[in-house]
C-alpha positions as CSV (number, residue, x, y, z in Angstrom):
1,X,-107.7,103.4,-77.3
2,X,-107.5,100.1,-74.9
3,X,-110.1,99.6,-72.0
4,X,-107.4,100.0,-69.5
5,X,-106.3,103.3,-71.1
6,X,-110.1,104.0,-70.4
7,X,-110.1,103.5,-67.2
8,X,-107.2,104.9,-66.4
9,X,-109.0,108.3,-67.4
10,X,-112.1,107.4,-65.3
11,X,-109.5,106.8,-62.1
12,X,-107.7,109.8,-62.6
13,X,-111.8,111.6,-62.9
14,X,-111.9,113.7,-59.4
15,X,-113.4,116.3,-57.7
16,X,-111.1,119.5,-57.5
17,X,-112.6,122.3,-55.4
18,X,-109.4,124.1,-56.2
19,X,-109.4,125.9,-59.1
20,X,-108.4,129.4,-60.8
21,X,-109.7,131.7,-63.7
22,X,-106.8,129.8,-65.9
23,X,-107.8,127.0,-68.8
24,X,-105.2,124.3,-69.8
25,X,-106.8,124.0,-73.4
26,X,-108.7,126.3,-75.6
27,X,-112.3,127.0,-75.1
28,X,-113.3,125.4,-78.8
29,X,-111.3,122.2,-77.1
30,X,-114.3,122.4,-74.2
31,X,-117.0,123.1,-76.0
32,X,-116.0,120.2,-78.7
33,X,-115.5,117.8,-76.1
34,X,-119.2,118.9,-74.8
35,X,-120.6,118.6,-78.2
36,X,-119.4,115.0,-78.9
37,X,-120.5,113.8,-75.3
38,X,-123.9,115.1,-76.2
39,X,-124.2,113.7,-79.7
40,X,-122.3,110.0,-78.7
41,X,-124.0,109.9,-74.8
42,X,-125.9,107.1,-74.9
43,X,-129.9,107.8,-73.7
44,X,-133.0,105.7,-73.1
45,X,-135.0,105.4,-76.4
46,X,-132.5,107.1,-78.4
47,X,-134.4,110.3,-76.6
48,X,-131.3,112.9,-76.8
49,X,-133.1,114.6,-74.1
50,X,-129.9,116.1,-72.3
51,X,-128.9,120.0,-73.1
52,X,-125.9,121.3,-72.2
53,X,-125.2,125.1,-71.6
54,X,-121.3,126.6,-71.9
55,X,-120.5,129.5,-70.0
56,X,-117.0,131.4,-70.0
57,X,-115.7,134.5,-68.9
58,X,-118.3,137.1,-67.6
59,X,-121.8,134.7,-67.4
60,X,-119.6,132.1,-65.3
61,X,-119.3,134.6,-63.1
62,X,-122.7,136.0,-63.6
63,X,-123.5,132.3,-62.4
64,X,-121.9,132.2,-59.6
65,X,-123.0,136.0,-58.6
66,X,-126.7,134.9,-59.2
67,X,-126.1,131.8,-57.1
68,X,-124.8,133.8,-54.1
69,X,-127.7,136.4,-53.9
70,X,-130.3,133.7,-53.7
71,X,-128.2,131.8,-51.1
72,X,-128.1,135.3,-49.5
73,X,-132.3,135.7,-49.1
74,X,-131.9,131.9,-47.2
75,X,-128.9,131.0,-45.2
76,X,-128.7,132.8,-41.9
77,X,-126.7,135.3,-42.1
78,X,-124.2,134.2,-39.1
79,X,-124.0,131.2,-41.3
80,X,-123.5,132.7,-44.6
81,X,-119.9,133.3,-44.3
82,X,-118.8,129.7,-45.4
83,X,-121.4,129.9,-48.3
84,X,-120.0,133.0,-49.8
85,X,-116.1,131.5,-49.8
86,X,-117.7,128.3,-51.3
87,X,-119.7,130.4,-53.9
88,X,-116.2,132.2,-54.4
89,X,-114.2,129.3,-54.7
90,X,-116.6,128.1,-57.8
91,X,-116.4,131.7,-59.3
92,X,-112.6,131.6,-59.0
93,X,-113.2,128.7,-61.9
94,X,-112.3,129.2,-65.6
95,X,-115.8,128.5,-67.0
96,X,-119.1,126.3,-65.8
97,X,-121.3,123.7,-67.8
98,X,-124.5,123.4,-66.7
99,X,-127.0,120.5,-67.6
100,X,-130.0,120.1,-68.2
101,X,-133.1,117.7,-69.0
102,X,-135.3,118.6,-71.8
103,X,-139.2,117.9,-70.2
104,X,-141.0,118.3,-73.4
105,X,-139.0,114.7,-74.2
106,X,-139.2,113.2,-71.5
107,X,-143.0,114.3,-71.2
108,X,-143.6,112.8,-75.0
109,X,-142.0,109.5,-74.2
110,X,-144.2,109.1,-71.1
111,X,-147.3,109.7,-73.4
112,X,-146.3,107.8,-76.3
113,X,-145.3,104.7,-74.5
114,X,-147.6,104.5,-70.7
115,X,-146.1,101.2,-69.9
116,X,-142.5,102.9,-69.3
117,X,-144.2,106.3,-67.8
118,X,-143.2,106.0,-64.9
119,X,-139.3,105.2,-65.6
120,X,-139.0,108.1,-68.2
121,X,-138.3,110.2,-65.5
122,X,-135.4,108.0,-63.9
123,X,-134.0,107.4,-67.2
124,X,-133.7,110.8,-67.9
125,X,-131.8,111.1,-64.9
126,X,-129.3,108.6,-65.9
127,X,-128.9,109.9,-69.2
128,X,-127.9,113.3,-67.8
129,X,-125.4,111.3,-64.9
130,X,-123.8,110.0,-67.7
131,X,-123.4,113.4,-69.9
132,X,-121.7,114.9,-66.5
133,X,-119.3,111.8,-66.0
134,X,-118.4,111.8,-69.8
135,X,-117.5,115.6,-69.8
136,X,-116.4,115.4,-66.2
137,X,-113.8,112.9,-67.3
138,X,-112.8,114.4,-70.4
139,X,-112.1,117.7,-68.7
140,X,-110.3,116.0,-66.4
141,X,-108.1,113.7,-68.9
142,X,-107.2,117.0,-70.7
143,X,-105.7,118.8,-67.4
144,X,-108.8,120.8,-66.0
145,X,-110.4,120.5,-62.3
146,X,-114.0,120.3,-62.2
147,X,-116.7,119.2,-59.6
148,X,-120.1,118.9,-59.9
149,X,-122.8,121.3,-57.6
150,X,-126.5,121.1,-57.3
151,X,-127.9,124.2,-56.7
152,X,-131.0,123.8,-58.5
153,X,-133.8,124.2,-58.0
154,X,-133.1,127.6,-56.1
155,X,-131.4,129.1,-59.0
156,X,-133.4,127.8,-61.8
157,X,-136.0,131.1,-62.8
158,X,-133.2,133.4,-62.8
159,X,-130.7,131.1,-64.6
160,X,-133.2,130.5,-67.6
161,X,-134.2,134.4,-67.4
162,X,-130.1,135.1,-67.2
163,X,-129.9,133.4,-70.5
164,X,-132.9,132.6,-72.6
165,X,-133.1,129.2,-71.3
166,X,-136.2,127.6,-72.2
167,X,-138.9,126.7,-69.7
168,X,-138.9,123.0,-70.9
169,X,-135.1,123.0,-69.7
170,X,-135.0,121.8,-66.5
171,X,-131.6,122.2,-64.4
172,X,-129.7,119.4,-63.6
173,X,-126.2,120.0,-62.3
174,X,-123.7,122.8,-62.5
175,X,-120.1,121.8,-63.2
176,X,-117.3,124.5,-62.3
177,X,-114.0,124.1,-63.8
178,X,-110.7,125.6,-64.6
179,X,-106.9,125.2,-64.2
180,X,-106.5,123.0,-60.7
181,X,-104.5,124.7,-57.8
182,X,-104.9,122.0,-55.7
183,X,-105.4,117.9,-55.7
184,X,-107.7,116.5,-54.1
185,X,-107.2,114.2,-51.4
186,X,-107.1,110.9,-50.5
187,X,-110.1,108.6,-51.7
188,X,-111.4,105.8,-49.5
189,X,-113.2,103.0,-50.9
190,X,-115.7,100.4,-49.3
191,X,-114.7,96.4,-49.8
192,X,-115.4,95.5,-54.0
193,X,-116.5,91.8,-52.3
194,X,-119.6,93.7,-50.4
195,X,-120.5,95.7,-54.0
196,X,-119.7,93.3,-56.4
197,X,-121.4,89.8,-56.7
198,X,-120.0,87.3,-59.7
199,X,-121.6,83.7,-60.5
200,X,-120.1,81.6,-63.3
C-alpha cells in the first residue's frame, strides 16, 4: 500500500450518524479488523494496555438500552426526547465496539517507572485513541459507517455487570457502526499554516 492509498483511507474516515441494522461485511471481518488493530497498534512501552469488546445483535441493542435508561434518570423529562432520539439512532446500528484501557497495566507501569508515573495515564489515553482511529478507519474503508461516543463513566458499572467486564478495565469510548443510511456533511478545515510549522 502506498502512502497515498493510506491517506485516502484517512481522508475517507468520517462520522456517520445515519446507520442501519445491516452490515456490508461478515461479522468475522469486523472481528478480524479489531484483532489486527489490537495486535499491531502501538502503545507506550509496548504496554498493550488496550482492551476491546465487540457487541452484535441483542448485545448491541442492550448497550444502548442501558445508555437510554441511565440518561433518563439524569436528563430533565422535558429535554429527554432529543436524548432518546440520539440513543435510538445509535441502537439502529448493526453493532458497537467498546474501547477500554486496563488500569492494572497502567498502574503497574507507574510503579515500575516512577519517573514517568504521571505520564502513563496520558499515554494510555493516546494508545486508546490510536486503536479507535485504526478501527474506525478500517470499518469505513470496508463500507461501514461509524461514530465515536462517550457515555462513560455514566454507563460503566452496568456495562461491566452486563458483560462480566473485569473491574480493572476502564471504559473509554463506544463506537456504534452499521451500513450508512446518510452521508456526512461537508467538513470545514482551519488553515494549515496556522496548525503546522516547517523549518528547513
